[in-house]
Steps between C-alpha positions, in 0.01 A plus 500: 500500500728305718798686618836324477618601847851492644596683815708811454774347711507179299508690171794710612698208634432305183621788283813543711607135500405339168816435301522271201802368311739787422309705756223591255141379482261592220131411481179627352142440396293544185127542569172529316188606694150504352164583651143558390197630692125467473355804677136563588457878525164658573362674194808427288561240229848350540709280273480125559787306657786433254395794284788738426343779703458275805856365498851604610847351446871569536833327441782558744872430528705510820880460508697497824863460600695490827877501545754475781713814493725409791473295815171585670397753234264430210300692242197432285275642234163408348361622169129488417342545159134482398328500161152443364654340188244705309211302645312819594409546136386143449401275789478731802428860593665513844836426658630375837789733572480867595846558349356545150428829329272542198537694176212591270556337161232677300316182414156372593664239723596752770831564672824310463623370834874553539745246639670585830825392665686598815743376764290398798803401707858631524656444841815431694502297822758423766508263796719583799475253785129458570399821325391528137449830319343545158480831312337584168196392300348189653186306581358541851249303703380706794131513598425852375761541225569193291564364152188359333583202281160404357531729196727446200718790620579563865554810712829545684673761717819702528589434861772434754439201727703360791433165674669393822481149650714535813199418718433122477203406280431868438542732204505876558436693180539869422411655166485833321268500197573795272320430173284235335364423156162401637200686366435643846794733433424568133322819393424361152195300408548140390332254265525193718225302665645510850733791567834354611789635289541866408510623141827380340598358840614847609609539861337783694523623859337249733190656660586868564861501620590133539458278803689331784412147610621290793408135543567214741438136405534237773495120469618391846218245517548319169132458403423868575613804301433839660544827309484866598541787254504875553484760219558872482372603157627856491222760505240228429452268797655294776399136524565167665417142404503207744464137393551148637471178296499142630572189291511193728414140416281611211312760704517851351399808700572869478407841633587846367433860598584824319462865596570799273505852644460747213683834519219678314307754707176350632572156351384195691731211588479182296502176694428141405534150635499156344488143627563174318453132585583206278622145470750348260527124447799368308411355158135602552463878504454818700181665626492855641237731647577867564320814614608865493345830602612852410383786721215700345649845575839478330655705222758297305394138526766234568614392152839530330600867512732451202212415267262774606336343802124452484456749216596274210473134580827451686562173680530466876660248733182432695422129535171557316646661186298396196654304216409760238293798612771687691433828678186365669574325830745776600254788456372710789201323656561163330405177681611187313467123535725277289500122458752318281607146416808371317591151384705316238356230273680339208785750540257790456471756780140607561381802698146604591427819691182672618502859628215717621561863593264767631626860487332752728700816576339703777245750373493364144197301390554502124796471268684259274554136590348512849526122495708260294473121486766303315548136405837409349609165356847429361685201358880514472751257352866516407632340183872500567604867494154617390258602776134527400188614683138525388266708716124550505369777727151633567439829686161644591450856625238651727408865554328614817346798325372284215652451157524779245559502127862402441544302823665160458277234655715195438812396311637163388869479403693230316878529517806308378851546641801346320854551631814335362792497747860496381 
């Protein structure tokens, strides 16, 4: 799934300075997501694609508002709601969002999936000179703790963030992250296909005792953006992430490095690097090639800590991140090659991506998904305020110790995303 990415600094500045007529701006989205899988599992007979038991769907509503309280001070809130519309008893058996709970209904059709709603954002922001501060529930985009936007509900954080721009072409960012409603901080199980949002959107302590983050983003040379982030995840780990991205005359290039030093006794450090090279031609398209490697002796992996890291399919910000099968390229011992192409024809945006990942943690010769290959194709088009995307994805899985009964060997997914913006 493509991540809709905005830098943390840009998001904060946007939230602090968007004022509409009468100092109030209201917007929202209404979404319907559907997916169906054809799975080949060794020794198991699975339902065919488009069968109820092979399909999942959800409808979502997001309402947001910002207002100017006084000069230089603003506030905002975002409400998210998600419902199956009763489809789990008719057309599908699964859902997208982890915010749902289920209640046994005593019938042969199984459990009733409950609707869920919550405030994902509720913040106040102030700008004083070249310093902006934002406190409350908010979306974040930092390399190891970020909001994932591919699902029908998103994870957010209760945090305090300060950005200073006194140094020319430089943003210095400091943040305290106290809680999140990502599934990485949720002790309850969830029904969703890709753990992102906690049950009922409940906010829980981030990691063990919260985290501090400090970042510097420099753009002194206009085509080059350099970033450095440092984290102190209390009683969990200390980490840093370095990245530089070039976009000059159509040439795209990037390099990234991450190191995570776990506080656990005897735990090995996680480290990874990624490189990317591409070319973008106006009115033609964009081609990218990327490679990443995660050290084979790590402990935590290098995925989003807010959505449970490598344990549950969380996304990462590595250049090689797959379109759909998250939690793979960021695992300990993962080496990944990614090739992608994008173009627009007849006002339709096309994307084609190929990813091949080999996972070989030191000392482990057998396990689940020791290799994953993915091909993803999407077509997207907007019809006025309605955004639509159709996706077809194929994933194949390899096991170094050989396949066993119950192992998934390959999976083909068909998905439809509809979002109406208002």
